[in-house]
Residue, then its C-alpha position, 0 to 999 in steps of 0.5 A: x487531469x480534471x478528476x481527482x486521481x482517487x477513483x479515476x478509472x484511468x489513473x496510472x500507477x504513478x499518478x496514484x503513488x504521486x497523489x498518495x505521497x502528496x496527500x499523505x495517504x497509504x496505498x492499499x492494493x493487491x497489485x504487486x506493481x506498487x511494491x515494485x515501483x516503491x522499491x525501484x524508486x528508493x523514495x521514502x513514501x508513500x507507504x503501501x499496504x499490499x495484500x498477497x493472497x488468492x482470496x482477498x474477500x474481506x470475510x477471509x482476509x479482513x481480520x489480517x488486514x486490520x491486525x496489520x494496520x494496528x501492528x504496523x501503524x507507526x511504520x505506515x505513518x513514517x513510510x513502509x511497505x507492509x505485505x499481508x497474507x493469510x498467516x502473517x504480515x511483514x514490513x520493510x521501512x522506506x526507503x528500500 
């Protein structure tokens, strides 16, 4: 692939996960496939921050995402799946 995976519109979920792991990034997504891939892989990374809400606009969910990042920073740095919704966040340390 000639493009960087980030921003490449045809990048597969696996390519995104591999790029994030190799470059020490957290995958921030609304797509449930990333959490499933992580659980099935039994790998220790990359970390995934998954938003699960009907309305994902920053005005409605931004404060919850920022709070989850602060609350779970250490877990995300070590390897975790953090799920954020309107009312709470929860964390599962990797590997799952």
